C-alpha positions as CSV (number, residue, x, y, z in Angstrom):
1,M,-9.2,8.4,24.5
2,P,-5.9,10.0,25.3
3,H,-6.0,13.4,26.9
4,T,-2.9,14.8,25.3
5,T,-2.5,17.1,22.3
6,E,-0.8,14.3,20.3
7,T,-3.1,12.4,18.0
8,V,-2.9,8.6,17.9
9,F,-1.9,7.3,14.5
10,D,-4.5,4.9,13.0
11,R,-2.5,3.2,10.3
12,D,-5.3,0.9,9.2
13,N,-7.7,3.8,8.7
14,F,-5.2,5.8,6.8
15,A,-4.5,2.8,4.5
16,R,-8.2,2.5,3.7
17,W,-8.4,6.2,3.0
18,Y,-5.4,6.2,0.6
19,A,-6.7,3.0,-1.1
20,K,-10.1,4.5,-1.7
21,R,-8.6,7.7,-3.2
22,H,-6.3,5.7,-5.5
23,F,-9.1,3.4,-6.6
24,E,-11.4,6.4,-7.3
25,T,-8.8,8.4,-9.2
26,D,-6.8,5.8,-11.2
27,P,-9.0,4.0,-13.8
28,G,-6.4,1.3,-14.3
29,V,-6.5,0.1,-10.7
30,E,-8.4,-3.2,-10.4
31,R,-7.6,-4.3,-6.9
32,I,-5.8,-2.8,-3.9
33,F,-4.3,-4.8,-1.0
34,Y,-3.0,-3.4,2.3
35,L,0.1,-5.2,3.5
36,P,0.6,-4.4,7.2
37,N,2.8,-7.4,8.1
38,N,6.5,-6.8,8.4
39,S,6.2,-3.1,7.9
40,P,7.2,-0.5,10.5
41,P,4.4,0.9,12.6
42,R,4.3,4.3,10.7
43,E,4.6,2.8,7.2
44,I,1.7,2.0,5.0
45,R,2.2,-0.5,2.2
46,L,-0.3,-0.8,-0.6
47,L,-0.1,-3.3,-3.5
48,E,-2.1,-2.1,-6.5
49,I,-3.1,-4.3,-9.4
50,N,-3.2,-2.0,-12.4
51,G,-4.1,-3.1,-15.9
52,M,-3.0,0.1,-17.5
53,I,0.7,0.2,-16.6
54,P,3.6,-1.3,-18.6
55,E,5.2,-4.4,-17.3
56,M,8.6,-3.8,-15.7
57,A,11.1,-6.5,-15.0
58,S,11.5,-5.6,-11.3
59,P,8.7,-3.5,-10.0
60,E,9.7,-1.3,-7.0
61,P,7.5,0.4,-4.4
62,I,7.1,4.1,-4.9
63,D,7.5,6.4,-1.9
64,F,4.6,8.8,-2.2
65,G,6.4,11.3,0.0
66,V,3.5,11.7,2.4
67,D,4.3,14.1,5.3
68,I,1.0,14.4,7.0
69,G,1.5,15.6,10.5
70,G,5.2,15.9,10.3
71,S,6.7,14.9,13.6
72,G,3.3,14.9,15.3
73,G,1.1,11.9,16.0
74,E,0.1,11.3,12.4
75,G,3.5,11.4,10.7
76,H,4.0,8.4,8.4
77,T,5.2,7.1,5.0
78,L,3.2,5.6,2.2
79,Y,4.6,3.1,-0.3
80,V,2.7,1.8,-3.3
81,L,3.7,-1.2,-5.4
82,D,2.0,-1.2,-8.8
83,L,1.8,-4.6,-10.5
84,T,0.2,-5.7,-13.7
85,P,-2.3,-8.5,-13.5
86,G,0.3,-10.9,-15.0
87,Q,2.8,-9.9,-12.3
88,W,0.2,-10.4,-9.6
89,D,-0.5,-13.9,-10.9
90,A,3.3,-14.6,-11.0
91,I,3.6,-13.6,-7.4
92,Q,0.8,-15.8,-6.3
93,R,2.3,-18.7,-8.2
94,K,5.7,-17.9,-6.4
95,Q,7.3,-17.3,-9.8
96,M,8.1,-13.7,-8.8
97,E,8.9,-12.2,-5.5
98,L,7.7,-9.1,-3.6
99,P,10.3,-6.5,-2.7
100,N,12.5,-7.4,0.2
101,G,10.7,-7.2,3.5
102,W,7.2,-7.2,1.9
103,A,4.8,-10.1,2.7
104,L,1.4,-11.3,1.6
105,E,0.7,-12.9,4.9
106,G,-2.0,-10.9,6.6
107,K,-2.9,-9.0,3.4
108,Q,-6.2,-7.2,3.4
109,E,-8.1,-6.5,0.1
110,I,-9.4,-3.0,0.5
111,C,-10.8,-2.2,-3.0
112,S,-11.7,-4.3,-6.0
113,G,-13.6,-3.6,-9.2
């Protein structure tokens, strides 16, 4: 354990915490995947399958504007990409692409209903 005043950022733990909160508070969310590959070390990317959102032609990740810790050891960003079940199927069949720089390789399913 470091003996400094700066806290070590645990991205995986934060991702699980955010996913659990989203899953518990949004009744439309059916599954949540954490996508750590290709993301910067202080960026959390969640892909949420949501059966209650309208289908958009080109879904884009939403920056949740998280500023926990500011410039300290826990400062980070959170992006959430909401997809309909149909869009998720299209991505898996490679008929639709994820946003630039996002990858399914190494995905971790955190929540499912």
